[in-house]
C-alpha positions in Angstrom: 6.8 -1.1 -4.5 5.6 -3.2 -1.6 4.8 -6.7 -2.9 2.1 -8.5 -0.9 2.3 -12.0 0.4 0.8 -14.9 -1.6 -0.7 -18.1 0.0 -1.6 -21.3 -1.8 -3.7 -24.0 -0.1 -3.7 -27.7 -1.2 -7.2 -28.2 0.1 -9.3 -27.4 3.2 -9.8 -23.7 2.9 -12.5 -23.9 5.6 -10.7 -26.5 7.7 -8.7 -26.0 10.9 -5.5 -26.0 8.9 -6.8 -23.4 6.4 -8.2 -21.3 9.2 -4.8 -21.1 10.8 -3.2 -19.9 7.6 -5.9 -17.3 7.1 -5.4 -16.1 10.7 -1.7 -15.9 10.3 -2.0 -13.7 7.2 -4.7 -11.5 8.8 -2.4 -10.9 11.7 0.2 -9.4 9.4 -2.2 -7.0 7.6 -2.6 -3.5 9.0 -6.2 -2.5 10.1 -8.7 -2.4 8.7 -8.9 -5.9 7.3 -10.8 -5.8 4.0 -11.5 -9.2 2.4 -12.7 -9.7 -1.2 -13.8 -13.2 -2.3 -14.2 -13.7 -6.1 -17.0 -16.0 -7.3 -15.2 -16.5 -10.7 -13.9 -20.1 -10.2 -17.4 -21.4 -9.6 -19.1 -18.8 -11.8 -20.5 -21.6 -14.1 -22.4 -23.1 -11.2 -26.0 -22.0 -10.4 -25.0 -21.6 -6.7 -21.7 -19.7 -7.3 -22.7 -17.1 -4.6 -23.2 -19.9 -2.1 -19.8 -21.4 -2.8 -18.1 -18.1 -2.2 -20.5 -17.3 0.6 -19.4 -20.4 2.6 -15.9 -19.2 2.6 -17.1 -15.7 3.6 -19.0 -17.1 6.5 -16.0 -19.1 7.6 -13.7 -16.1 7.5 -16.2 -13.9 9.3 -16.2 -16.4 12.2 -12.5 -17.4 12.1 -11.2 -13.8 11.8 -13.8 -12.1 14.0 -11.1 -10.7 16.3 -9.8 -8.7 13.3 -13.3 -7.3 12.5 -13.0 -7.9 8.8 -15.1 -6.3 6.1 -16.0 -9.1 3.7 -17.2 -8.6 0.2 -18.2 -11.2 -2.4 -17.3 -10.2 -5.9 -19.8 -11.8 -8.4 -17.4 -11.6 -11.4 -18.8 -14.8 -12.8 -18.8 -14.7 -16.6 -17.6 -12.5 -19.4 -20.3 -10.8 -21.5 -22.9 -10.7 -18.7 -23.8 -8.1 -16.1 -21.6 -10.1 -13.7 -18.6 -9.8 -16.0 -15.0 -9.6 -14.6 -14.9 -6.4 -16.8 -17.8 -4.7 -15.0 -16.2 -1.9 -12.9 -19.3 -1.5 -10.7 -19.1 -5.0 -9.2 -15.3 -4.7 -8.8 -15.3 -1.7 -6.5 -14.5 -3.6 -3.3 -11.3 -5.0 -5.0 -9.9 -1.5 -5.1 -9.6 -1.3 -1.4 -9.2 -5.0 -0.5 -6.0 -6.0 1.2 -6.9 -9.7 1.4 -8.1 -11.2 -1.8 -9.3 -14.9 -2.1 -10.2 -17.2 -4.9 -11.0 -20.9 -4.4 -13.2 -23.8 -5.5 -14.5 -24.3 -9.0 -12.9 -25.1 -12.4 -9.3 -24.2 -13.1 -9.9 -23.9 -16.9 -13.1 -21.8 -16.4 -11.3 -19.5 -14.0 -8.4 -18.8 -16.4 -10.8 -18.4 -19.3 -13.0 -15.9 -17.5 -10.2 -13.8 -15.9 -7.5 -13.7 -18.6 -7.0 -10.1 -19.8 -9.9 -8.8 -17.7 -10.2 -5.7 -15.5 -10.7 -7.9 -12.4 -7.4 -9.7 -13.0 -5.5 -6.5 -13.6 -6.9 -5.0 -10.4 -5.8 -8.1 -8.5 -2.2 -7.9 -9.9 -2.1 -4.1 -9.2 -3.3 -4.5 -5.6 -0.7 -7.2 -5.0 2.0 -4.7 -6.1 0.5 -2.3 -3.6 0.9 -4.8 -0.8 -2.4 -6.7 -0.8 -2.3 -10.4 0.3 -3.5 -12.9 -2.2 -4.8 -16.4 -1.2 -5.6 -19.1 -3.7 -7.1 -22.5 -3.0 -8.4 -25.5 -4.9 -9.2 -24.6 -8.6 -7.7 -21.1 -8.3 -4.4 -22.6 -7.1 -4.1 -24.4 -10.5 -5.5 -21.5 -12.6 -2.9 -18.9 -11.6 0.1 -20.9 -12.6 1.8 -21.1 -16.0 0.2 -24.3 -17.1 -3.2 -25.7 -16.1 -3.9 -29.3 -15.3 -7.5 -29.6 -16.7 -8.8 -31.8 -13.9 -12.5 -32.0 -14.8 -11.8 -32.5 -18.5 -9.4 -35.4 -17.9 -10.8 -36.9 -14.7 -14.6 -36.5 -15.3 -15.1 -36.0 -19.1 -12.4 -38.5 -20.2 -10.5 -36.1 -22.6 -7.0 -37.0 -23.5 -4.3 -35.6 -21.2 -3.5 -32.1 -22.3 -2.2 -28.7 -21.1 -4.0 -25.4 -21.0 -2.5 -22.0 -20.5 -2.9 -20.6 -17.0 -3.1 -17.0 -15.9 0.6 -17.2 -15.4 0.6 -14.7 -12.5 4.3 -15.2 -11.8 5.4 -14.3 -15.2 5.2 -10.7 -13.9 8.2 -11.7 -11.8 10.1 -13.7 -14.4 9.1 -17.0 -12.9 7.7 -20.1 -14.6 5.7 -21.9 -11.9 2.6 -24.1 -12.0 0.6 -25.4 -9.0 -1.1 -28.7 -8.2 -3.4 -29.0 -5.1 -4.6 -32.3 -3.7 -1.1 -33.6 -4.4 -1.4 -36.6 -2.1 -5.1 -37.2 -2.4 -6.1 -40.7 -1.3 -9.8 -40.3 -2.0 -9.8 -43.3 -4.4 -8.6 -45.7 -1.7 -6.7 -48.8 -2.8 -8.7 -49.2 -6.0 -8.0 -45.8 -7.7 -5.0 -43.5 -7.7 -6.4 -40.0 -7.1 -3.1 -38.4 -6.2 -1.9 -35.4 -8.2 -5.3 -33.7 -7.9 -7.4 -36.8 -8.8 -5.8 -37.6 -12.2 -3.4 -40.1 -10.7 0.4 -40.4 -11.1 0.3 -41.9 -14.6 -1.7 -39.2 -16.2 0.1 -36.5 -14.2 3.4 -37.7 -15.6 1.9 -37.5 -19.1 0.7 -33.9 -18.4 4.1 -32.9 -17.0 5.8 -34.1 -20.1 3.7 -31.7 -22.1 4.7 -28.6 -20.0 7.8 -26.5 -20.6 10.8 -28.5 -19.3 12.2 -25.5 -17.5 9.0 -24.9 -15.6 8.7 -25.7 -11.9 5.8 -27.6 -10.4 4.6 -26.9 -6.8 2.6 -29.8 -5.4 0.5 -29.0 -2.3 -0.7 -31.9 -0.1 -4.2 -31.9 1.4 -4.7 -29.5 4.3 -1.3 -28.0 3.7 -0.2 -24.7 2.2 2.6 -22.3 1.4 3.0 -18.6 2.1 5.4 -16.7 -0.2 6.9 -13.5 1.2 8.4 -11.5 -1.6 10.0 -8.9 0.8 11.9 -11.6 2.8 12.3 -13.9 -0.3 11.1 -16.8 1.8 8.5 -19.5 1.5 6.9 -21.0 4.6 5.1 -24.4 4.6 2.1 -24.7 6.9 -0.6 -27.3 7.6 -0.5 -31.0 8.3 1.7 -32.5 5.6 4.1 -31.1 3.0 4.8 -29.2 -0.2 6.7 -30.7 -3.1 8.9 -28.6 -5.5 9.5 -30.6 -8.7 12.1 -29.6 -11.3 13.8 -31.2 -14.3 16.6 -32.6 -12.1 14.4 -34.0 -9.4 12.1 -32.9 -6.5 12.4 -31.7 -3.0 9.8 -32.2 -0.3 9.3 -29.6 2.4 7.3 -30.6 5.5 5.1 -28.3 7.5 7.1 -25.9 9.5 9.9 -25.8 6.9 11.2 -22.7 5.2 13.0 -22.4 1.9 14.2 -19.6 -0.4 11.7 -18.1 -2.9 14.5 -18.6 -5.4 13.8 -22.4 -5.3 10.8 -21.5 -7.5 12.9 -19.4 -9.9 14.8 -16.2 -9.6 12.2 -13.5 -8.9 12.7 -10.1 -10.6 10.4 -7.2 -9.8 8.8 -5.2 -12.6 10.9 -2.2 -13.5 8.0 0.1 -12.5 4.9 -0.4 -10.4 2.6 0.0 -13.5 4.4 -2.3 -15.9 2.1 -4.7 -17.9 -1.1 -3.4 -16.3 -3.5 -1.1 -18.2 -3.5 2.6 -17.3 -7.2 2.4 -16.7 -6.6 0.3 -13.6 -4.1 2.7 -12.0 -6.5 5.6 -12.7 -9.3 3.8 -10.9 -7.0 3.0 -8.0 -5.8 6.6 -7.8 -9.3 8.0 -8.0 -10.5 5.6 -5.3 -7.6 6.4 -3.0 -8.2 10.1 -3.3 -11.9 9.6 -2.4 -10.9 7.4 0.5 -8.7 10.2 1.8 -11.7 12.5 1.7 -13.7 10.2 3.9 -13.2 10.2 7.7 -11.7 7.0 9.2 -13.7 4.7 11.5 -11.6 6.2 14.4 -12.7 9.8 13.5 -16.3 8.7 13.1 -16.2 7.0 16.5 -14.6 10.1 18.2 -17.3 12.3 16.6 -20.0 10.2 18.1 -18.3 10.4 21.5 -18.2 14.1 21.2 -21.9 14.2 20.3 -22.6 12.3 23.5 -20.4 14.6 25.6 -22.2 17.7 24.3 -25.6 16.1 25.0 -24.5 15.5 28.6 -23.1 19.1 28.7 -19.6 17.8 29.3 -18.0 20.6 27.3 -14.5 20.0 28.6 -14.6 16.5 27.1 -16.2 17.8 24.0 -13.4 20.3 23.5 -10.8 17.6 24.1 -12.3 15.3 21.5 -12.5 18.2 19.0 -8.8 18.6 19.5 -8.1 14.9 19.0 -10.2 14.9 15.8 -8.3 18.0 14.6 -5.0 16.2 15.2 -6.3 13.5 12.9 -6.8 16.0 10.1 -10.5 16.9 10.5 -12.2 20.1 11.6 -15.5 19.8 13.5 -18.2 22.4 12.9 -21.3 22.7 15.1 -24.3 23.7 13.1 -28.0 23.8 13.7 -28.2 20.4 11.9 -25.6 18.9 14.2 -21.8 18.2 13.9 -20.1 18.4 10.5 -16.7 17.3 9.5 -14.4 19.1 7.1 -11.1 17.8 5.8 -8.2 20.1 6.8 
């Protein structure tokens, strides 16, 4: 089981700091880079596709050297054609090795993804090595406990806790995440730290969460990359990350590293498939088989070169390219309709 990296951003997914984190992660992913961006967090907005699309446009430019394939996944709302349970719109997730969720509503995100096909595919792909990146609302939603920011800060509801997607429960960890930890948007007149709710209301919320749970606070334009293979957390960006426990808190500035065990003792699932429906593994297996039956981009490019070589009557080069393609597992057949590939 090769567990993928996970990155959390405190804010600024399309900023310079966010771009550096994205590029660092992309550099560590084997080609080809396949990015999937979920629209779920902002699925209640009329412009959900534009919210996700802005991130897609940013990544297309920022990661252009890695020639990424970028897919938007319109898994917006249960019970609709754009449901997170609709396998047709989730196809790109099956091959994505870089999965992103960002701005929107934490409560909505958790409500729409909990127990869905989309969420199970994300968990499964992570266990197969895919990198996950969460920012803004998604950062909150994947934790054990949700801070309902909109409900408290905008609607005026009493401070309360909602259940998160609890991603890390798969690894025996109780962790919750708060972005915009050091927000100063309110200036001197209003405390907007702790993701806009302010210190006083955050403390009330914290008192309602399980005492043994760990809170990770991410400053603006800062982030953390968790490496399960190396059991290390790296802090990036312009400020710091705070780890708060029952017995106090530790602040780690950008550039610092600390053991993953600071967030709880991670334990891997006993088997790759534990806790994830068999339907998902069947989909992934079927997709991987069909992928193996398709020629790679390299083979397709070589085939085109061979076509050009034959057109210019450079048969020595044509034969050489045929042998190279053969070494990659494909047989070239010349027919009256042109070149054809067969898997060996």
